[in-house]
C-alpha positions as CSV (number, residue, x, y, z in Angstrom):
1,X,162.3,111.6,86.5
2,X,163.9,114.5,84.3
3,X,161.4,113.5,81.1
4,X,158.4,114.8,84.0
5,X,160.9,117.2,85.6
6,X,161.3,119.3,82.4
7,X,158.0,118.6,81.6
8,X,156.8,119.8,84.9
9,X,159.1,123.5,84.7
10,X,158.3,124.3,81.2
11,X,154.5,124.4,82.3
12,X,154.9,125.7,85.2
13,X,157.5,128.5,84.6
14,X,156.0,129.4,81.5
15,X,152.7,130.5,83.7
16,X,150.3,128.7,81.2
17,X,147.5,127.8,83.6
18,X,146.1,130.8,85.4
19,X,146.1,129.5,88.7
20,X,144.1,132.2,90.9
21,X,141.4,130.5,88.1
22,X,141.6,127.0,89.9
23,X,140.3,128.4,93.2
24,X,136.4,127.1,94.0
25,X,136.1,128.5,97.2
26,X,138.6,130.5,98.6
27,X,140.3,128.8,101.3
28,X,138.4,126.0,100.9
29,X,138.5,124.4,98.0
30,X,140.8,124.6,94.8
31,X,141.3,122.7,91.8
32,X,144.3,120.1,91.0
33,X,146.0,120.0,87.7
34,X,147.9,116.8,87.2
35,X,149.2,115.1,83.9
36,X,150.2,111.4,83.4
37,X,151.5,110.3,80.3
38,X,152.2,107.0,79.0
39,X,155.1,106.3,76.4
40,X,154.0,103.2,74.1
41,X,156.9,103.4,71.3
42,X,160.0,106.0,71.4
43,X,161.4,106.3,68.2
44,X,163.8,109.1,69.3
45,X,162.3,113.3,70.8
46,X,161.1,111.5,74.2
47,X,161.1,114.8,75.7
48,X,159.8,117.1,73.7
49,X,157.0,114.8,72.0
50,X,155.8,114.1,76.0
51,X,155.5,117.9,76.3
52,X,153.1,118.2,73.2
53,X,151.4,115.6,74.5
54,X,151.0,117.0,78.0
55,X,149.9,120.8,76.7
56,X,147.6,118.6,74.3
57,X,145.8,117.1,77.2
58,X,145.4,119.6,79.3
59,X,144.0,122.1,76.7
60,X,141.7,119.6,76.3
61,X,140.5,119.0,80.1
62,X,137.3,119.8,81.0
63,X,136.0,120.2,84.5
64,X,133.8,117.9,86.6
65,X,130.8,120.1,87.2
66,X,129.9,121.4,90.3
67,X,126.0,121.5,92.0
68,X,124.7,124.6,93.8
69,X,126.6,123.6,97.2
70,X,129.9,124.0,95.0
71,X,130.4,120.1,95.8
72,X,132.1,118.5,92.9
73,X,130.0,115.5,90.9
74,X,132.7,113.5,89.6
75,X,129.8,111.7,87.3
76,X,129.0,115.0,85.3
77,X,131.3,117.3,83.5
78,X,131.3,121.4,83.0
79,X,132.2,122.9,80.1
80,X,134.3,124.9,81.5
81,X,138.1,124.4,80.6
82,X,141.5,124.9,82.3
83,X,142.1,128.6,82.3
84,X,144.8,128.4,79.7
85,X,146.8,131.6,79.7
86,X,150.3,130.6,77.1
87,X,151.0,127.8,75.1
88,X,154.3,126.7,76.0
89,X,156.7,124.2,73.8
90,X,159.6,123.0,74.4
91,X,161.8,121.8,72.1
92,X,165.5,119.6,72.7
93,X,168.6,120.6,70.3
94,X,171.3,117.8,70.5
95,X,175.1,118.6,69.5
96,X,176.9,115.1,67.9
97,X,180.1,115.8,66.9
98,X,180.1,119.5,65.7
99,X,176.7,118.9,64.2
100,X,173.4,120.7,65.5
101,X,170.3,118.2,65.8
102,X,166.7,118.4,66.2
103,X,163.8,115.4,66.5
104,X,166.7,113.2,66.5
105,X,166.2,109.4,66.3
106,X,166.9,107.1,69.1
107,X,170.1,106.2,67.0
108,X,171.1,110.0,66.9
109,X,170.2,110.7,70.5
110,X,172.9,107.5,71.9
111,X,174.8,109.8,69.2
112,X,174.5,113.5,71.3
113,X,177.1,114.6,72.7
114,X,175.2,117.2,74.5
115,X,171.6,118.5,74.5
116,X,169.5,121.6,75.7
117,X,165.6,121.2,76.2
118,X,164.4,125.0,75.5
119,X,160.3,125.3,77.4
120,X,159.4,128.7,76.4
121,X,156.3,130.2,75.4
122,X,154.5,132.3,73.0
123,X,156.2,135.4,73.5
124,X,159.0,132.9,72.8
125,X,160.3,134.1,76.3
126,X,162.5,131.1,78.3
127,X,160.4,129.5,80.9
128,X,163.0,126.5,81.3
129,X,166.1,124.9,80.2
130,X,167.9,121.9,81.2
131,X,171.1,120.4,79.4
132,X,172.2,117.3,79.2
133,X,175.3,115.0,78.1
134,X,178.7,115.3,78.6
135,X,180.2,117.8,76.0
136,X,181.1,120.8,77.4
137,X,179.0,123.6,74.9
138,X,180.8,127.6,74.0
139,X,179.1,130.6,74.7
140,X,178.7,130.4,70.9
141,X,176.9,127.1,71.0
142,X,174.3,127.1,73.7
143,X,173.2,130.8,72.4
144,X,172.9,128.6,68.8
145,X,170.8,126.4,70.1
146,X,168.9,128.1,72.1
147,X,168.0,130.2,69.2
148,X,167.4,127.1,67.2
149,X,165.2,125.7,70.0
150,X,162.9,128.8,70.2
151,X,162.3,129.2,66.5
152,X,161.1,125.9,66.3
153,X,158.3,126.4,69.3
154,X,157.4,128.9,67.0
155,X,156.8,127.1,64.0
156,X,155.4,123.8,66.6
157,X,153.0,126.4,67.8
158,X,151.6,127.6,64.8
159,X,150.6,124.2,64.0
160,X,148.9,123.4,67.6
């Protein structure tokens, strides 16, 4: 449940999709956007991988075709893509002892004392954040982890 909520919040709160453009007919019909993810193999860092996969799916989605009366034809697809405004990227930073780790393996995740997932938009604005783990973090540790997450998100965004 946490995985789905973190991904949803990162996409929704970053205002990635221009929801006003999902209107087919005012007061009558709108497009609904949903993403289902199935994990085939988890070798660590599932939260970030799933977030990237969700955005890749959203960016690749094509809307069904509408006929002249505005009825949906599920047999045909249009060339219309979802109205993507921003590319949010989530990066999870773990604290193991006094070491900060990004892109952890499963073993590193199990050893993690605390983690912060930061979803940031193209402009490096934090859209969502989630803290996990039992360790209390100092303000300096939180700042360092957030800054690292934003820096890594910029790197990832360049490769998307």
